C-alpha positions as CSV (number, residue, x, y, z in Angstrom):
1,M,76.5,90.9,124.0
2,V,75.2,89.7,120.4
3,D,72.1,87.7,120.3
4,P,71.0,86.8,117.0
5,R,67.7,86.0,118.2
6,K,66.8,89.5,119.2
7,D,67.7,93.1,118.1
8,S,71.5,94.1,119.1
9,A,72.3,98.2,118.8
10,I,76.2,96.9,118.5
11,F,75.8,96.5,115.0
12,D,74.3,100.1,114.6
13,R,77.0,101.2,116.9
14,I,79.6,99.6,114.6
15,G,78.2,101.3,111.8
16,A,78.4,105.0,113.4
17,L,82.0,104.0,114.4
18,R,82.7,103.4,110.7
19,R,81.4,107.0,109.7
20,K,83.2,108.6,112.7
21,F,86.6,106.8,111.5
22,A,86.2,108.3,108.2
23,Q,85.1,112.0,109.1
24,Q,87.7,112.1,111.9
25,L,90.9,110.3,110.0
26,G,90.1,110.7,106.6
27,I,90.4,106.9,105.8
28,V,87.5,104.5,105.4
29,M,87.8,102.1,107.8
30,P,87.3,98.3,106.5
31,L,84.1,96.3,107.3
32,V,84.2,94.8,111.0
33,R,82.8,91.0,111.4
34,L,81.6,89.8,114.7
35,R,81.9,85.9,115.0
36,D,82.2,83.1,118.0
37,N,85.3,81.6,119.0
38,I,84.8,78.6,121.1
39,S,88.6,78.6,121.9
40,L,88.2,81.8,124.2
41,E,86.6,81.8,127.6
42,P,82.7,82.9,127.6
43,T,83.5,86.8,128.7
44,A,86.5,87.2,126.5
45,Y,86.8,88.7,123.0
46,E,89.8,89.3,121.0
47,I,89.8,92.1,118.0
48,R,92.1,90.4,115.1
49,L,93.4,93.0,112.2
50,F,94.5,90.5,109.0
51,D,94.1,87.4,111.0
52,H,96.5,88.4,114.0
53,T,95.2,89.2,117.1
54,V,96.2,92.9,118.2
55,A,94.2,93.8,121.3
56,K,92.3,91.4,124.0
57,G,89.6,92.1,126.5
58,R,87.1,90.9,129.0
59,L,83.3,92.0,129.1
60,E,80.6,90.9,131.7
61,P,77.6,91.5,129.6
62,D,74.9,91.8,133.0
63,M,77.5,94.1,134.9
64,F,79.0,97.9,134.3
65,L,82.2,98.9,134.4
66,A,83.1,101.3,136.8
67,M,86.2,103.6,136.6
68,D,87.8,106.0,139.5
69,S,88.5,109.2,137.8
70,G,89.8,110.3,140.8
71,T,87.0,111.8,142.3
72,A,85.4,109.2,144.1
73,Q,84.6,109.5,147.4
74,T,83.8,106.2,148.7
75,K,84.6,102.6,147.8
76,I,82.6,100.3,146.3
77,E,82.5,96.3,145.8
78,G,82.7,94.5,142.6
79,I,84.9,92.6,140.5
80,E,88.2,93.7,140.2
81,T,89.5,94.4,136.7
82,T,91.2,96.4,134.2
83,E,89.6,99.0,131.9
84,P,91.3,97.9,128.3
85,V,92.0,101.0,126.5
86,Y,94.4,102.9,129.0
87,G,94.9,99.7,131.6
88,L,93.8,101.7,134.3
89,P,92.2,99.5,137.3
90,A,88.5,99.3,137.2
91,L,85.4,97.4,138.7
92,W,82.7,95.2,137.2
93,I,79.5,96.3,139.2
94,T,75.8,94.9,139.2
95,P,73.2,97.0,137.9
96,A,71.8,97.7,141.5
97,S,75.2,99.1,142.4
98,K,75.1,101.7,139.3
99,E,73.3,104.8,140.9
100,K,75.7,104.7,144.4
101,A,78.7,104.2,141.9
102,E,77.9,107.4,140.1
103,L,76.9,109.2,142.9
104,S,80.3,108.4,144.6
105,G,82.1,110.0,141.8
106,Y,82.8,106.9,139.8
107,T,82.6,107.0,135.4
108,V,80.2,103.8,134.7
109,V,79.9,102.5,131.6
110,D,77.5,99.7,130.1
111,P,79.8,96.7,128.4
112,E,78.7,97.6,124.8
113,S,80.3,101.2,125.4
114,V,83.5,99.4,126.7
115,F,83.7,97.4,123.4
116,I,83.2,100.2,121.1
117,T,85.6,102.1,122.5
118,H,88.3,99.7,122.9
119,L,87.5,98.8,119.0
120,S,87.7,102.3,118.2
121,E,91.1,102.8,119.9
122,T,92.8,100.1,118.8
123,L,91.4,100.7,115.2
124,R,93.2,104.1,115.6
125,K,96.1,102.9,116.8
126,H,96.5,100.9,113.7
127,A,95.3,103.1,111.3
128,D,98.5,103.3,109.4
129,E,98.5,99.5,108.8
130,L,94.7,99.7,107.3
131,L,96.2,102.5,104.6
132,T,96.7,100.8,101.1
133,R,98.4,102.2,98.4
134,E,94.9,101.9,96.5
135,D,93.1,103.5,99.4
136,V,95.9,106.5,98.5
137,Q,95.4,106.3,95.0
138,L,91.2,107.0,95.8
139,L,91.9,109.6,98.2
140,V,94.0,111.6,95.3
141,D,91.5,110.7,92.7
142,R,88.8,112.3,94.9
143,L,90.9,115.3,95.4
144,R,91.9,115.7,91.6
145,K,88.1,116.5,90.7
146,T,88.2,119.8,93.0
147,Q,92.1,120.6,92.9
148,P,93.2,119.2,89.6
149,S,96.3,121.8,89.2
150,L,97.5,120.8,92.7
151,V,97.3,117.5,92.2
152,G,98.9,117.3,88.5
153,E,101.6,119.5,89.9
154,V,103.0,117.7,92.9
155,V,101.5,113.9,92.6
156,G,102.3,111.4,90.0
157,T,105.1,108.9,88.6
158,E,107.3,111.9,86.8
159,R,106.6,113.9,89.6
160,D,108.2,115.2,93.0
161,V,106.0,113.1,94.9
162,P,104.9,109.5,93.6
163,I,102.0,107.6,95.3
164,G,104.4,105.2,96.8
165,L,106.3,108.3,99.0
166,L,102.7,109.7,99.9
167,Q,101.5,106.6,101.4
168,R,104.2,106.5,103.4
169,V,103.8,110.3,104.9
170,L,100.2,109.6,105.1
171,K,101.2,106.2,107.1
172,N,103.3,108.5,109.4
173,L,101.0,110.9,110.2
174,L,98.0,108.2,111.0
175,K,100.5,106.1,113.2
176,D,100.9,109.5,115.1
177,G,97.5,109.8,115.1
178,I,97.3,113.2,112.8
179,P,94.2,112.6,110.3
180,I,94.8,113.0,106.7
181,R,91.7,114.6,106.2
182,D,92.9,117.7,105.2
183,L,94.8,116.1,102.0
184,T,95.0,119.6,100.1
185,T,97.6,121.0,103.2
186,I,99.2,117.8,102.8
187,L,100.0,118.3,99.4
188,E,100.5,121.7,98.9
189,S,103.6,121.0,102.2
190,L,104.6,118.3,100.1
191,G,104.9,120.3,96.9
192,E,106.5,122.9,98.6
193,N,109.4,120.4,100.0
194,A,109.6,117.3,98.1
195,S,112.1,119.0,95.8
196,K,114.5,119.0,98.5
197,T,114.4,115.7,99.9
198,K,112.6,112.2,99.1
199,N,113.2,111.3,103.0
200,P,109.5,110.3,104.2
201,V,110.7,110.9,107.7
202,A,111.7,114.6,107.2
203,L,109.0,114.9,104.8
204,T,106.3,114.1,107.6
205,E,107.9,116.3,110.2
206,M,107.6,119.2,107.5
207,V,104.0,118.2,106.8
208,R,103.0,118.5,110.7
209,K,104.0,121.9,110.5
210,S,101.4,122.6,108.4
211,L,98.7,121.0,110.2
212,S,99.5,122.7,113.3
213,R,95.9,123.9,114.2
214,T,94.9,120.4,113.4
215,I,97.4,119.0,116.1
216,T,96.4,121.9,118.5
217,N,92.9,121.2,118.4
218,Q,93.4,117.7,119.2
219,L,95.9,118.1,122.1
220,Q,93.1,120.9,124.0
221,D,91.4,120.1,126.3
222,E,87.8,121.5,127.5
223,T,89.1,124.8,128.5
224,G,91.2,125.6,125.6
225,K,94.4,124.2,127.2
226,I,97.5,121.5,126.5
227,S,99.1,119.5,129.7
228,A,102.4,119.5,128.6
229,I,105.5,117.2,130.1
230,T,108.7,119.2,129.2
231,L,112.2,118.4,129.3
232,E,114.8,120.2,130.7
233,P,116.5,122.6,128.7
234,A,119.8,121.4,129.1
235,L,119.0,117.6,128.8
236,E,117.4,118.7,125.4
237,H,120.4,120.4,124.2
238,Q,122.4,117.3,125.3
239,M,120.0,115.1,123.7
240,T,119.9,117.2,120.1
241,S,123.7,117.0,120.2
242,T,123.4,112.8,119.8
243,L,121.1,113.1,116.6
244,R,122.3,111.4,113.9
245,Q,121.3,110.9,110.4
246,E,121.6,107.3,108.7
247,A,120.2,106.8,105.4
248,E,116.5,107.4,105.6
249,T,116.3,107.6,109.4
250,I,117.2,109.8,112.0
251,T,118.4,108.3,115.6
252,L,119.0,109.3,119.1
253,A,122.3,107.9,120.4
254,L,121.9,107.9,124.1
255,P,123.1,105.4,126.8
256,T,120.8,102.4,127.5
257,E,120.7,103.8,131.4
258,V,119.5,107.5,129.9
259,I,117.0,105.8,127.5
260,M,115.4,103.4,130.4
261,D,115.7,106.9,133.0
262,I,114.0,109.4,130.6
263,S,111.5,106.3,129.2
264,R,110.7,106.0,133.3
265,K,110.4,109.3,134.2
266,V,107.9,110.4,131.4
267,A,105.8,107.4,131.5
268,Q,105.4,108.1,135.5
269,A,104.3,111.5,134.8
270,W,102.0,110.5,132.0
271,K,100.4,107.8,134.4
272,T,99.8,110.1,137.3
273,E,97.8,112.6,135.0
274,M,95.8,109.5,133.6
275,D,95.2,108.7,137.4
276,K,94.1,112.3,137.8
277,G,91.7,111.7,135.1
278,K,93.2,113.8,132.4
279,D,92.8,112.0,129.0
280,K,94.8,114.6,127.1
281,V,98.6,115.1,128.0
282,V,101.5,115.7,125.5
283,L,105.2,115.7,125.7
284,L,106.8,118.7,124.2
285,C,109.9,119.3,122.7
286,D,112.3,120.8,120.3
287,A,111.2,119.8,116.6
288,R,114.9,118.3,115.8
289,L,113.9,115.7,118.8
290,R,110.1,114.7,117.8
291,A,110.6,112.1,115.5
292,S,113.1,110.2,117.0
293,L,111.7,111.0,120.6
294,S,108.6,109.3,119.5
295,A,110.3,106.4,118.3
296,M,112.1,105.9,121.6
297,L,108.7,106.8,124.0
298,S,106.5,104.6,121.6
299,R,107.8,101.0,123.3
300,T,107.0,102.5,126.9
301,V,104.1,105.2,126.5
302,P,102.5,104.5,123.3
303,L,99.1,106.9,124.2
304,L,101.5,109.8,124.8
305,P,101.4,112.1,122.0
306,V,105.3,114.0,121.3
307,V,104.6,117.4,119.8
308,A,107.3,119.8,118.6
309,Y,106.8,123.5,120.3
310,D,106.2,124.8,116.4
311,E,103.6,122.4,115.8
312,I,101.3,124.1,118.3
313,V,99.7,127.6,117.3
314,L,101.1,130.4,119.1
315,G,98.6,132.1,121.7
316,T,97.6,128.6,122.7
317,E,97.7,128.0,126.3
318,V,100.2,125.4,127.6
319,E,100.3,123.8,131.2
320,P,103.6,122.6,132.0
321,I,102.7,119.6,134.4
322,E,106.1,118.3,135.1
323,T,110.0,118.4,133.7
324,I,112.2,115.5,132.7
325,S,115.7,116.1,133.7
326,V,118.5,113.3,134.2
327,Q,122.5,113.8,135.6
328,Q,124.0,115.5,132.8
329,A,127.0,112.8,133.0
330,D,124.9,110.2,132.2
331,V,123.8,111.7,129.0
332,M,127.4,112.1,127.6
333,E,128.4,108.7,128.3
334,P,130.4,107.6,125.7
335,K,128.1,104.0,125.7
336,E,125.7,104.7,122.9
337,H,122.4,103.1,122.3
338,K,120.5,103.7,118.8
339,F,116.5,104.5,118.6
340,A,115.6,105.2,115.1
341,A,113.0,107.2,114.0
342,V,109.9,106.0,112.0
343,S,110.8,106.1,108.3
């Protein structure tokens, strides 16, 4: 895929990815270096962050990756593999089979695009780890040139929002996949609420509400609808009653069996929609549950956004695709298991 003896488009595509990353998320992606590793198999690759492997994949340079988006009419021959981003079954096919696969309803992608997509989603997933305190200071200094009063009133060691607290809130947003490019709105929200609490989790939830339009736009499909998994009202009420505040974290105290049951059902509902070719599905819940429920599900369904009802702009069409329920007696079992929200 990368041959120093000839021009390779992958370097240009990585450059375009870095620019897109900055425009979409509001942070500058670090330089990406490509290098050989003789300890890996010829078709394998690793994506490393701070010299730690965070993702792996395989590429067949002279083949194409074919994925059934749920519309494939006939089976085609190929080497069975797994699509690296969503973990869905796929096939490596020869160039001669490409046209047949496309006519049969498969989504066909070249190896470079597979790698670039995997790199993009991996960096997006770990975007919060890329945001340093120095980066935050540079963002603030840049905004100070156009919004001096806002920055002067809100940010600073003697103000309501020190750089360290702002960094934690921004990292929480990025961890949830929410862009931080609208720093003005973020600081205005913090300016209104940081005098009441210095809890970064609580402040993040307040900022999220101010970014409801951004969140809604991210979650809408091409028709403007949001496909949502929901919780049965009785279950949601019972879960809310188990919330506990401990220092800077909000915990959801539930029996282990209930946690496993909810996680399994949510994961299955999400996978069913992914198998149908949908790439935008969310879990909608009560605002009080959002942070702790998101932390709980991040272990089993890390790609599923967990969103509060009041983070969706009024008037947006929401299509419920499945309602999760469990036995109420199980929820009220005295044995508890705690999952902490992101702090």
